[in-house]
C-alpha positions in Angstrom: 55.6 153.8 208.6 54.8 154.4 212.3 53.1 157.0 214.4 55.5 159.1 216.4 53.2 161.5 218.2 49.8 161.2 219.8 47.0 162.5 217.5 45.5 165.8 218.5 41.7 166.3 218.3 40.1 169.3 216.7 36.6 170.6 217.5 34.0 169.6 215.0 32.2 172.7 214.0 31.3 174.4 210.7 31.4 172.1 207.7 31.6 174.9 205.0 35.2 175.1 203.8 34.8 178.7 202.6 32.6 180.0 205.3 35.2 181.9 207.3 38.4 183.9 207.0 41.9 183.3 208.4 42.5 184.5 211.9 45.5 185.0 214.2 46.1 186.3 217.7 49.5 187.6 218.9 51.0 185.5 221.7 54.4 187.1 221.9 54.0 188.2 225.5 53.8 184.7 226.8 56.1 183.1 224.3 59.4 183.8 226.1 61.0 184.8 222.8 62.0 188.2 224.2 65.4 188.5 222.6 66.2 191.9 221.1 67.8 192.0 217.7 70.7 194.2 216.7 69.0 196.5 214.2 69.8 194.2 211.3 67.6 191.6 209.6 67.4 188.8 212.2 67.5 185.1 211.1 64.9 182.6 212.4 64.8 178.9 212.1 62.8 176.1 213.7 63.5 172.4 214.2 63.1 169.6 216.8 66.5 169.7 218.4 65.9 167.1 221.1 63.4 164.8 219.3 60.5 165.4 221.7 58.1 166.3 218.9 58.0 170.0 219.6 59.8 172.5 217.3 62.4 174.7 218.9 63.6 178.1 217.7 67.0 179.5 216.8 67.4 183.3 216.5 70.4 184.9 214.8 71.3 188.5 214.6 70.5 189.1 218.2 71.7 192.1 220.2 74.1 189.9 222.1 75.7 188.9 218.8 75.8 185.2 219.2 72.9 182.8 218.2 70.1 182.4 220.8 68.3 179.1 221.2 64.9 178.5 222.7 63.5 175.2 223.8 59.8 174.6 223.1 58.2 173.6 226.4 54.6 173.3 225.3 54.4 169.8 226.7 55.8 171.0 230.1 53.3 173.9 230.1 50.4 171.6 229.5 51.5 169.4 232.4 52.6 172.1 234.9 50.9 175.3 233.7 53.9 177.6 234.5 56.8 179.4 232.9 57.4 180.7 229.4 56.5 178.6 226.4 60.0 178.9 224.9 62.9 178.7 227.4 66.2 180.3 226.6 68.7 177.5 226.8 71.5 179.2 224.8 74.2 178.8 227.5 73.7 175.0 227.7 73.2 174.3 224.0 75.8 176.4 222.3 79.5 176.2 223.0 81.1 179.1 224.9 82.2 181.8 222.4 79.9 180.8 219.6 80.3 183.0 216.6 78.0 185.8 215.6 75.6 184.5 212.9 73.3 186.0 210.3 71.0 183.0 209.5 70.6 179.3 210.2 68.8 176.2 208.9 68.1 173.0 210.8 69.3 169.9 208.8 70.6 166.5 209.6 74.0 166.9 207.7 75.5 163.7 209.2 72.5 161.5 208.7 72.4 160.3 212.3 68.7 161.0 212.9 68.9 164.4 214.8 68.8 168.0 213.8 72.1 169.8 213.2 72.4 173.6 212.4 74.0 175.1 209.3 74.7 178.8 209.9 76.0 181.7 208.0 78.4 183.5 210.3 80.1 186.9 210.5 83.9 187.2 210.6 86.0 189.9 212.2 87.2 193.0 210.4 91.0 192.6 210.4 91.3 196.4 211.1 88.7 197.0 213.8 88.6 193.5 215.3 84.8 193.6 215.3 82.5 191.1 213.6 80.8 192.6 210.5 77.8 191.7 208.5 79.9 192.5 205.4 82.1 189.4 205.7 80.3 186.1 206.0 80.7 182.4 205.5 79.3 179.0 206.5 79.7 177.3 209.8 78.4 173.8 211.0 77.0 173.0 214.4 76.6 169.2 215.1 73.8 168.0 217.4 75.6 166.0 220.2 74.0 163.6 222.7 70.6 163.7 221.2 69.6 167.2 221.8 71.8 168.2 224.7 74.2 170.5 223.0 75.7 171.7 219.6 79.4 171.3 218.8 81.0 173.6 216.1 83.0 171.7 213.6 85.9 174.2 213.9 87.8 176.7 211.8 88.7 174.2 209.1 85.0 174.2 208.1 84.6 177.9 207.7 83.6 177.6 204.0 81.9 179.9 201.5 83.6 182.9 203.0 83.7 186.3 201.2 83.9 189.9 202.3 80.3 190.5 201.4 77.0 190.1 203.2 74.7 187.0 203.5 72.5 186.4 200.5 70.9 183.0 200.7 71.5 179.6 202.3 70.0 176.3 201.1 70.7 172.6 201.3 69.8 169.7 199.1 71.2 166.4 197.7 72.6 167.9 194.5 74.3 164.6 193.4 71.7 162.2 194.8 74.3 160.4 196.9 72.2 160.3 200.1 73.5 163.3 202.0 72.9 167.1 202.0 75.1 169.5 200.1 75.1 173.3 200.7 74.8 176.3 198.5 75.6 179.7 200.2 75.3 182.9 198.3 76.4 186.4 199.0 74.8 189.8 198.5 77.0 192.8 197.6 75.1 195.2 199.8 75.6 198.8 198.8 78.5 198.3 196.4 76.2 197.7 193.4 78.4 194.8 192.2 77.4 191.8 194.3 79.1 188.8 195.8 79.8 185.2 194.8 77.9 182.0 195.5 79.6 178.8 196.7 78.8 175.1 196.3 79.9 173.0 199.3 79.8 169.3 198.5 79.1 166.8 201.4 81.4 163.9 200.9 80.0 162.0 204.0 81.4 161.8 207.5 81.1 165.6 207.8 83.6 166.1 205.0 82.5 169.3 203.2 84.7 170.7 200.4 84.4 173.8 198.2 83.3 172.3 194.8 82.2 175.6 193.3 84.5 175.1 190.4 82.7 171.9 189.4 79.2 173.3 189.8 78.8 173.7 186.1 77.1 177.1 186.0 79.4 180.0 187.1 78.1 180.2 190.7 81.0 182.3 191.8 80.4 185.1 189.4 79.4 188.1 191.6 75.8 189.2 191.7 73.4 190.4 194.3 72.0 187.1 195.5 69.2 187.0 198.0 67.1 183.9 198.9 68.3 180.7 197.2 66.6 177.3 197.0 67.2 173.8 195.7 64.0 172.1 194.4 63.1 169.6 191.7 61.1 171.8 189.4 61.0 169.5 186.3 60.1 166.2 188.0 63.4 164.3 187.2 64.5 164.0 190.9 67.6 166.2 190.4 67.1 169.5 192.3 67.4 172.7 190.4 68.8 175.9 191.9 66.7 179.1 191.8 68.0 182.4 193.3 66.2 185.6 193.9 68.5 188.4 192.8 68.4 192.1 193.7 68.8 194.7 190.9 69.8 192.0 188.3 68.0 189.1 186.6 67.1 186.1 188.8 69.1 183.0 188.3 67.8 179.5 187.5 70.2 176.6 187.0 69.1 173.1 185.9 70.7 170.1 187.4 71.8 167.7 184.8 73.1 164.6 186.6 74.8 166.5 189.4 76.2 169.3 187.2 74.3 172.6 186.8 73.5 174.6 183.6 72.3 178.2 183.7 69.0 178.1 181.9 67.5 181.3 183.3 66.5 182.7 179.9 65.4 179.4 178.4 62.9 178.7 181.2 61.6 182.3 181.6 62.8 183.0 185.1 64.0 186.4 183.9 62.5 189.0 186.3 64.8 191.9 186.8 64.1 194.0 189.9 64.7 193.7 193.6 63.7 190.0 194.2 64.5 189.0 197.8 62.3 186.3 199.3 61.0 183.0 197.8 58.0 180.8 198.4 57.9 177.3 196.9 54.5 175.5 196.5 51.7 174.2 194.3 48.9 176.7 195.0 47.2 175.8 191.7 47.2 172.0 192.5 48.6 170.9 189.1 51.3 168.7 190.6 54.4 170.8 190.0 56.1 173.4 192.1 55.8 177.1 191.4 57.8 180.0 192.8 56.7 183.3 194.3 59.4 186.0 194.6 59.0 189.2 196.6 60.2 192.5 195.3 59.5 196.2 196.1 55.8 196.6 196.1 55.3 193.8 193.5 55.4 190.0 193.6 56.5 187.6 190.8 54.7 184.3 190.4 56.7 182.0 188.3 54.1 179.5 187.2 55.6 176.1 186.3 54.3 174.3 183.2 55.4 170.9 184.6 58.6 170.8 182.7 60.4 173.5 184.6 59.5 176.4 182.4 57.9 179.4 183.9 55.5 182.3 183.1 54.9 185.2 185.5 51.2 185.0 186.1 51.1 187.1 189.3 48.7 189.6 187.9 46.1 187.1 186.8 46.4 185.2 190.1 45.8 188.4 192.2 49.2 188.5 193.8 51.2 191.0 191.7 51.0 193.6 194.5 51.3 192.8 198.2 51.5 196.3 199.7 48.5 197.2 202.0 49.1 200.9 201.5 49.9 203.4 198.8 53.5 203.9 199.9 56.6 201.6 199.4 56.6 198.1 200.8 59.8 196.1 200.5 58.9 192.4 200.4 61.1 189.9 202.2 60.0 186.6 203.8 57.2 184.7 202.1 55.6 181.2 202.2 52.8 179.1 200.7 50.8 177.6 203.6 47.3 176.1 204.0 46.4 178.3 207.0 42.7 177.5 207.0 43.0 173.8 206.3 40.8 173.9 203.2 43.1 171.9 201.0 44.8 174.7 199.1 47.9 176.8 199.9 47.5 180.4 200.9 50.3 183.0 200.6 51.8 185.3 203.2 54.4 188.0 202.7 56.2 190.3 205.3 57.7 193.6 204.3 59.6 196.6 205.6 58.7 200.2 205.4 55.0 199.2 205.0 52.6 196.4 205.8 52.6 193.4 203.5 49.7 191.0 202.8 48.1 187.7 203.6 46.3 186.2 200.5 43.6 183.5 200.7 43.5 180.9 198.0 40.1 180.4 196.5 40.8 176.7 195.6 41.9 177.3 192.0 45.2 179.1 192.6 43.6 182.6 192.5 44.0 184.8 195.6 42.1 187.5 197.5 43.5 189.8 200.1 42.8 188.6 203.7 45.0 190.7 206.0 42.3 193.2 207.0 40.4 190.6 209.1 43.2 188.3 210.0 44.6 190.1 213.0 48.1 190.0 211.6 50.6 192.8 211.4 52.8 191.7 208.5 55.8 194.0 208.9 59.3 192.5 209.3 61.9 190.7 207.2 62.0 187.1 208.3 59.0 184.7 208.5 58.7 181.1 209.6 55.3 179.3 209.5 55.3 176.4 212.0 52.8 174.6 214.3 54.4 175.7 217.6 51.5 174.3 219.7 50.8 171.2 217.7 47.1 171.9 217.3 47.2 171.1 213.6 47.2 174.6 212.0 50.3 176.7 211.1 51.3 179.6 213.2 53.7 182.4 212.3 56.9 183.7 213.7 58.0 187.0 212.3 61.4 188.7 212.8 61.7 192.5 212.8 64.8 194.5 212.1 64.2 197.6 214.2 66.8 197.9 217.0 65.7 196.2 220.3 62.7 194.7 218.6 61.9 191.0 219.3 60.5 188.2 217.2 56.7 188.2 217.3 54.7 185.0 217.5 51.2 184.8 216.0 48.9 181.9 216.9 46.6 180.7 214.1 43.1 180.3 215.6 41.4 179.5 212.3 41.5 175.7 212.4 40.4 175.3 216.0 37.1 176.9 215.1 36.5 175.2 211.8 36.3 171.4 212.4 38.6 170.9 209.5 41.2 168.2 209.6 44.9 168.0 208.9 47.9 165.8 208.5 51.7 166.3 208.9 54.2 164.0 207.2 57.8 163.8 208.5 59.8 161.9 205.9 62.8 159.8 207.2 65.2 158.8 204.5 67.3 155.6 204.6 68.8 155.5 201.1 67.9 159.1 200.6 69.1 161.8 203.1 67.7 161.3 206.6 65.6 164.5 206.5 63.9 163.6 203.2 65.0 166.9 201.7 64.0 166.8 198.1 60.9 164.6 198.7 57.8 165.3 196.7 54.8 164.3 198.9 51.3 163.9 197.7 48.1 163.5 199.7 44.9 162.6 198.0 41.4 163.2 199.4 38.6 162.2 197.0 39.4 163.8 193.6 41.8 166.3 195.2 45.6 165.7 195.3 47.8 168.1 197.2 51.6 168.4 196.7 54.4 169.5 198.9 58.2 169.7 198.4 60.6 169.4 201.3 63.1 172.2 200.7 65.5 174.2 202.9 66.0 178.0 203.1 63.6 179.5 200.6 62.1 182.3 202.8 64.5 185.1 203.4 66.9 184.2 206.3 64.4 181.7 207.5 64.7 178.0 208.2 61.3 176.4 207.7 60.2 173.0 209.1 61.4 170.0 207.2 57.9 168.5 207.2 54.9 168.6 204.9 51.7 170.1 206.3 48.3 169.4 204.7 44.9 170.8 205.4 42.2 168.1 204.7 39.0 170.0 205.0 36.2 167.8 206.3 37.8 164.5 205.3 37.8 161.9 207.9 40.6 160.0 206.2 43.4 160.7 203.7 42.7 158.3 200.9 46.3 158.1 199.9 49.7 159.4 201.0 52.5 159.0 198.4 56.1 160.0 199.1 58.5 160.3 196.1 62.0 160.0 197.6 65.2 161.5 196.0 66.5 157.9 195.5 63.6 157.1 193.2 61.7 155.0 195.7 58.0 155.6 196.1 56.2 154.9 199.4 52.4 154.6 199.3 50.0 154.5 202.3 46.2 154.3 202.1 43.4 155.2 204.4 45.5 157.3 206.7 43.9 158.6 209.8 43.8 162.4 210.1 44.6 165.0 212.8 48.1 163.6 213.5 51.7 163.8 212.7 53.3 160.7 211.3 56.8 159.6 210.3 57.1 157.9 206.9 60.3 155.9 206.6 61.8 155.1 203.2 
């Protein structure tokens, strides 16, 4: 284990963990993220492309039709005080003629220590010659020269292709061989039938093959897939697949030694509605990972019993409804995040047609509505929580789907006024995949143990950071940090200093 970044200092103020609400201010105007979208749900992802410790932003679904890339220059701004925070470097980063894309996720797919991009792209209609959101597949962009440019792998790697729209994109080490495999699912759009899912196995050396036929469960059977995630829900290290499904029953497949079995009914993940976005977390602090799934006006909280069986307890937890008004609110992106650094995960949802909600966790896994005093406007489809300014609390980037609208950046100003502490863990795998995707990370302060999972692609069309963020309240030290690696190795650190970001190497 070693420190990568200089620790950042928070002001020491109010000691009471529950004495204040969660507060944001919009900083879109100075962000430089002024890229208009094309009137479709934009994709947003964040990752540290050049290894400088600051997370950059990729926007897909832009009006210009090819992916846009923004370099985080917060360190430059701190030193020179001029220019936009995020600088558009698309022309130097992406190859000329980059394809129109719907969504992306940062992930180190070649295990060389830098952040690549996995994208769902649009293909051309053979009749009109125009790219269309109703024909999508997977494309890989490899990070070249340590954050100088991306290189597309080429036409031979256009996998997972079908004449239906994007559903969900997730990565994980399905077979525990030390590299990241891909699941890409399609949504049928307005045809009422749906599209297929695909399992793309990583054989190493950038050798991806369509192994859908050997997935075990019938992933190619058409349904209306939306957000899809790989996560170990039963504690056996092998990641399960959970998919939010529109109109039809959600899908949950158990991983049995690298082969999947559809256990949706057996485990109780049987909501049938219009599920679209997923949040993965442990808001009740019982050591296993729960699922929150957005719908139209309602949310489903699949509470895990520790063995990968689920009960919908959204109503008793206070999160069965996320609409701020009396009308329709269609829920999309969502995430569990400790916004106020009080050692529990809060919940945020963005929606279309109406405002969605921010919920504050009371410390027991029960939630109260917090949007009214937060300053947030939670309307949109995509949502990425990340610490863009590295001050220790999690900010929000929200993507809107109105034509010519731009992503909106909201700065979290809760932590800077609280005196609360924090810790961010960046896992670096050696036997496991380099990003540590699939890690279960625990941080213990006194009698409280917090749990995070490193997953890819849960929130709708949103690539979240591949790191684990913990609020630590007033604690001056983290008593223990424990990283459970996909390989089975466990790394334990004790008496870890707070208010910093650290790499933990397997």
